[in-house]
C-alpha positions as CSV (number, residue, x, y, z in Angstrom):
1,M,138.7,94.2,102.0
2,P,135.8,92.4,100.4
3,Y,132.6,92.6,102.4
4,T,132.4,88.8,102.5
5,A,135.6,88.8,104.6
6,F,134.1,90.8,107.4
7,R,133.2,87.9,109.8
8,L,132.7,90.0,113.0
9,F,129.7,92.0,111.9
10,S,127.4,90.1,114.3
11,S,129.8,91.0,117.2
12,L,129.3,94.8,116.7
13,P,127.0,96.7,119.1
14,S,123.4,96.4,118.0
15,E,123.1,100.2,117.6
16,L,126.0,100.2,115.2
17,R,124.6,97.3,113.2
18,L,121.2,99.0,112.9
19,T,122.9,102.2,111.7
20,I,124.8,100.2,109.0
21,W,121.6,98.5,107.9
22,Q,119.8,101.9,107.7
23,Y,122.6,103.4,105.6
24,A,122.2,100.4,103.2
25,V,118.5,101.2,102.4
26,R,118.0,102.9,99.1
27,P,117.5,106.7,99.4
28,I,113.9,107.6,100.1
29,H,114.3,111.2,101.3
30,G,115.7,114.5,100.0
31,G,113.6,114.6,96.9
32,R,115.1,111.5,95.4
33,G,113.0,108.8,93.7
34,G,113.8,105.4,92.3
35,I,113.4,104.4,88.6
36,Q,111.3,101.3,88.3
37,N,111.3,99.6,84.9
38,F,108.3,97.9,83.3
39,S,106.9,96.8,80.0
40,I,103.4,96.5,78.6
41,F,102.6,93.7,76.2
42,Y,99.7,92.6,74.1
43,N,98.3,89.6,75.9
44,N,99.4,87.1,73.2
45,H,103.0,88.2,73.3
46,V,105.5,86.0,75.0
47,M,107.2,87.9,77.8
48,D,110.8,87.6,78.9
49,E,111.7,84.5,80.8
50,G,111.2,85.2,84.5
51,S,108.7,88.1,84.1
52,E,105.7,85.8,84.7
53,A,106.4,86.2,88.4
54,L,105.5,89.8,88.2
55,H,102.8,90.6,85.8
56,R,99.2,91.9,85.7
57,R,96.5,91.7,83.2
58,L,95.1,95.1,82.1
59,P,91.5,95.1,80.7
60,C,90.9,97.6,77.9
61,W,87.9,98.1,75.7
62,G,88.2,98.7,72.0
63,T,86.0,98.2,68.9
64,E,86.8,94.5,69.0
65,G,85.4,94.2,72.5
66,L,87.3,93.6,75.8
67,R,90.9,92.5,75.4
68,Y,93.8,92.3,77.8
69,Y,97.2,93.8,77.9
70,T,99.9,92.6,80.3
71,A,102.1,94.9,82.4
72,A,105.2,93.1,83.5
73,V,108.4,93.5,85.4
74,S,111.3,91.5,83.9
75,T,113.5,89.7,86.4
76,A,116.4,89.4,83.9
77,K,119.3,91.0,85.8
78,A,121.0,92.2,82.6
79,T,118.1,94.4,81.5
80,N,116.3,95.2,84.7
81,R,118.3,97.8,86.7
82,S,115.3,99.0,88.8
83,A,115.8,100.8,92.1
84,Y,113.8,98.2,94.0
85,L,116.7,95.8,93.5
86,W,119.0,98.1,95.5
87,D,118.1,96.7,98.9
88,A,116.6,93.3,97.9
89,G,119.3,91.6,100.0
90,L,118.2,93.4,103.1
91,W,115.0,91.4,103.1
92,T,117.0,88.1,103.3
93,A,120.2,89.0,105.2
94,C,118.9,88.6,108.7
95,W,116.1,89.5,111.1
96,E,117.6,92.9,111.9
97,S,117.9,94.0,108.3
98,R,114.4,92.9,107.5
99,M,113.1,94.9,110.4
100,V,114.9,98.0,109.1
101,M,113.2,97.5,105.8
102,M,109.8,97.1,107.4
103,D,110.4,100.3,109.4
104,S,111.8,102.4,106.5
105,F,108.9,101.6,104.2
106,E,106.2,101.6,107.0
107,M,105.1,98.1,106.1
108,S,103.1,97.7,109.3
109,H,101.0,100.7,108.4
110,W,100.4,99.3,104.9
111,N,99.6,95.8,106.0
112,E,97.0,97.3,108.4
113,T,95.6,99.3,105.5
114,R,95.4,96.2,103.4
115,R,93.5,94.4,106.2
116,H,90.9,97.2,106.4
117,L,90.5,97.3,102.6
118,D,90.0,93.5,102.5
119,E,87.3,93.8,105.1
120,Y,85.6,96.6,103.2
121,W,85.7,94.9,99.8
122,E,84.4,91.6,101.2
123,G,81.2,93.5,101.9
124,V,80.9,94.8,98.3
125,T,79.3,91.9,96.5
126,W,79.4,93.5,93.0
127,Y,83.1,94.3,93.3
128,Y,84.1,90.8,94.3
129,A,82.0,89.3,91.5
130,T,84.0,91.1,88.8
131,E,87.2,90.1,87.1
132,L,88.9,93.0,88.7
133,G,87.8,92.0,92.2
134,R,89.0,88.4,91.7
135,R,92.3,89.7,90.4
136,E,92.8,92.0,93.4
137,R,92.2,89.2,95.8
138,S,94.8,86.9,94.3
139,E,97.5,89.3,93.0
140,F,99.5,92.1,94.4
141,A,98.0,92.0,97.8
142,V,100.4,94.4,99.5
143,P,99.5,98.0,98.7
144,T,103.1,99.4,98.4
145,T,104.7,96.3,97.0
146,A,104.4,93.6,94.4
147,P,104.4,90.0,95.6
148,A,107.3,88.4,97.4
149,L,110.0,87.1,95.1
150,Q,112.4,84.3,95.6
151,H,116.1,85.2,96.1
152,G,118.4,82.4,97.2
153,G,115.4,80.4,98.4
154,E,114.0,83.2,100.6
155,D,111.2,85.7,100.0
156,W,111.8,89.4,99.7
157,E,109.4,92.2,98.9
158,L,109.6,94.4,95.8
159,V,109.0,97.9,97.4
160,V,108.1,100.9,95.3
161,R,106.6,104.3,96.2
162,P,104.0,105.1,93.5
163,S,103.8,108.8,94.1
164,H,107.5,109.4,94.5
165,D,109.3,106.9,92.3
166,A,109.3,107.2,88.5
167,F,108.2,104.3,86.2
168,K,110.2,103.8,83.1
169,L,108.3,102.2,80.2
170,D,110.3,100.0,77.9
171,L,109.6,101.5,74.5
172,A,110.6,98.3,72.7
173,S,107.5,96.7,74.1
174,L,105.2,99.2,72.4
175,E,105.3,97.4,69.1
176,T,103.4,94.5,70.6
177,L,100.5,96.6,71.9
178,L,98.4,97.4,68.9
179,P,95.9,94.9,67.5
180,R,96.4,94.3,63.9
181,S,92.8,95.0,62.9
182,H,92.0,97.7,60.3
183,Y,89.5,99.4,62.6
184,D,91.5,99.6,65.8
185,H,95.1,100.2,64.9
186,H,96.0,103.3,66.8
187,W,97.3,104.4,70.1
188,G,94.0,105.8,71.3
189,S,92.7,102.2,71.6
190,L,95.0,101.6,74.5
191,Q,93.0,103.8,77.0
192,L,96.3,105.0,78.6
193,D,94.7,106.4,81.7
194,N,93.3,103.0,82.7
195,I,96.6,101.3,82.0
196,F,98.7,103.6,84.1
197,Q,96.2,103.4,87.0
198,D,96.5,99.6,87.1
199,L,100.2,98.9,86.9
200,P,101.8,96.0,88.8
201,F,103.2,98.5,91.3
202,S,100.0,100.1,92.5
203,S,96.2,100.0,92.5
204,I,93.7,102.5,93.8
205,F,91.7,99.5,95.0
206,R,94.5,98.6,97.3
207,G,94.8,102.0,98.9
208,C,97.8,103.1,96.8
209,A,98.5,106.6,95.5
210,L,98.5,106.7,91.7
211,V,101.6,106.7,89.6
212,R,102.7,110.2,88.9
213,N,106.1,110.1,87.2
214,I,106.5,108.3,83.9
215,I,109.9,108.0,82.2
216,L,110.7,107.4,78.6
217,E,114.1,107.1,76.9
218,F,114.4,109.9,74.4
219,D,116.0,109.2,71.0
220,S,117.3,111.9,68.7
221,S,115.5,110.2,65.8
222,W,112.3,111.7,67.2
223,N,113.4,115.1,65.9
224,R,113.4,113.9,62.2
225,D,110.6,114.3,59.7
226,W,108.2,116.4,61.7
227,P,104.7,117.0,60.2
228,E,105.0,119.5,57.4
229,R,102.2,121.7,58.8
230,E,103.1,123.2,62.1
231,D,99.5,122.8,63.4
232,D,99.2,119.1,62.6
233,F,99.4,117.6,66.1
234,C,96.9,114.9,65.0
235,E,99.3,113.6,62.3
236,L,102.0,113.2,65.0
237,A,99.6,111.5,67.4
238,N,98.6,109.0,64.7
239,E,102.2,107.8,64.2
240,L,102.7,104.3,65.3
241,S,106.1,105.3,66.8
242,P,107.5,106.1,70.3
243,R,107.0,109.9,69.7
244,G,103.4,109.1,68.5
245,F,102.9,107.3,71.9
246,V,104.3,110.4,73.7
247,A,101.8,112.6,71.8
248,N,98.9,110.4,72.8
249,L,100.1,110.4,76.4
250,I,100.2,114.2,76.3
251,T,96.7,114.1,74.9
252,E,95.5,112.0,77.8
253,I,97.1,114.4,80.3
254,V,95.7,117.5,78.8
255,E,92.2,116.5,77.7
256,N,91.4,114.3,80.8
257,K,93.4,116.4,83.2
258,S,95.4,113.2,84.3
259,D,97.9,113.9,87.0
260,Y,100.9,112.4,85.3
261,F,104.3,114.0,84.6
262,I,106.4,112.8,81.7
263,W,110.2,112.7,82.0
264,L,112.5,112.2,79.0
265,I,116.0,110.8,79.6
266,D,118.4,112.6,77.4
267,R,121.6,110.6,77.5
268,G,123.5,113.3,75.7
269,K,122.9,115.8,78.5
270,H,124.8,116.0,81.7
271,Q,123.4,118.1,84.6
272,S,124.8,119.2,87.8
273,I,122.8,119.7,91.0
274,H,122.3,123.4,91.8
275,E,123.0,124.3,95.3
276,G,119.8,125.2,97.1
277,G,117.8,124.2,94.1
278,E,114.7,121.9,94.0
279,Q,115.7,119.7,91.1
280,K,114.1,116.2,90.9
281,I,116.6,113.4,91.1
282,F,115.8,109.8,90.1
283,Y,118.2,106.9,90.2
284,D,118.4,103.2,89.2
285,L,121.1,100.7,90.2
286,D,123.7,102.3,87.9
287,S,123.2,106.0,87.5
288,E,121.5,109.1,88.9
289,F,119.5,111.3,86.6
290,V,118.9,115.0,87.4
291,E,116.2,117.3,86.2
292,T,117.8,119.6,83.7
293,M,117.5,123.3,83.7
294,P,117.8,124.3,80.0
295,E,118.6,127.9,80.7
296,H,120.6,128.6,77.6
297,D,118.5,129.3,74.5
298,E,120.8,127.3,72.2
299,Y,119.8,124.0,74.0
300,W,116.2,124.4,72.9
301,H,117.4,124.7,69.3
302,E,119.9,121.8,69.3
303,E,118.2,119.3,66.9
304,Q,119.6,116.3,68.7
305,S,118.2,117.3,72.1
306,A,115.1,116.4,74.1
307,A,114.6,120.1,74.7
308,Y,114.2,120.6,70.9
309,F,111.7,117.8,70.8
310,I,109.6,119.3,73.6
311,R,109.7,122.7,71.9
312,K,108.4,121.3,68.7
313,L,105.8,119.2,70.5
314,N,104.7,122.3,72.4
315,Q,104.3,124.3,69.2
316,L,102.1,121.7,67.7
317,G,100.1,121.1,70.8
318,E,99.4,124.8,71.5
319,D,98.1,125.3,68.0
320,H,96.0,122.2,68.2
321,W,94.3,122.8,71.6
322,T,94.2,126.6,71.8
323,L,92.8,127.1,68.3
324,S,91.1,123.9,67.2
325,Y,90.2,121.9,70.3
326,N,89.3,124.9,72.4
327,P,88.3,128.1,70.5
328,D,87.4,129.8,73.8
329,F,91.0,129.4,75.1
330,E,91.2,133.0,76.4
331,L,88.2,132.4,78.7
332,D,89.6,129.1,80.0
333,A,89.9,129.1,83.8
334,D,93.3,127.3,83.6
335,P,95.3,128.9,80.8
336,W,98.4,126.8,81.6
337,R,96.4,123.6,81.0
338,Y,97.5,123.6,77.3
339,C,101.2,124.5,77.9
340,L,102.9,121.1,77.4
341,I,106.2,122.3,78.9
342,E,104.4,122.3,82.2
343,R,103.8,118.5,81.8
344,I,107.0,117.2,80.4
345,G,110.6,117.5,81.7
346,I,114.1,116.3,80.9
347,L,116.5,114.2,82.9
348,G,120.2,114.2,82.3
349,Y,123.1,112.2,83.7
350,R,124.3,113.7,87.0
351,G,127.5,115.6,86.5
352,E,129.9,117.2,89.0
């Protein structure tokens, strides 16, 4: 029977109604995290229609001076399958469902945190005089959510959990990022650490935890035409390509000890959940993706696989950092710092 035909829901006992609403909330326990999609555009780029409601300017310094990028969340239903849309209707269905959402995501706690932070920053004159301070006052005021959106004429909150969810960057937007000057045409000009600390979903100035999990969609074309010299990580990082972007993100993690973890979605890989295991599981509106355990040696040598890409990337990176960047590697207090496999993982479709 279609759910729209159930007219007696309001007549159910309140305890049963609350239980049903609670079951409708997206999974937030058991090691599961949502996948939240976003794009980063060069400021002059025209974003998708509808994304203006959810965007943030990202200041970034380069040789041309201060310029801005824009992090945006598209509201186009066909392309945006983010997990925060899972329970959007619970904000607008009725008073009970909204209260269940408020309780599940501890909104009272975060609203109180926001109030205390507002009081604190009001006393910091230098901060409120800056562009960043003005932006924080007017945009993305709720620490764990983006602004209220309109759905059928009613407001609902876009709720994410920065330290538990994973944030999937649309690689198609990367081509708009680089300025077309001769002097500043490289990934390093993006200052990736600053960008990922100031996404639309979170800000340390609003009391949020930093984003930890970043998802990219792997493509088998990344395994073609590797640099001829096995120690030439720099050549790879200079590529204006998605895998060049990955190499630069790895550089940010290793050299600046940034606390990010990169996940590559390999759509050619299916992964079951191991009983009693501690695999990471992320989901969007359509699918679940499970941390793969590439136990079989042949998977690391399949040239169409994300595991093969990670193995090649690790070879280049180890040679680059342990021999060139850090000649005293054996004396390093953290020998695993340069092992890229510890910082990048694979997600496959959930199988049976």
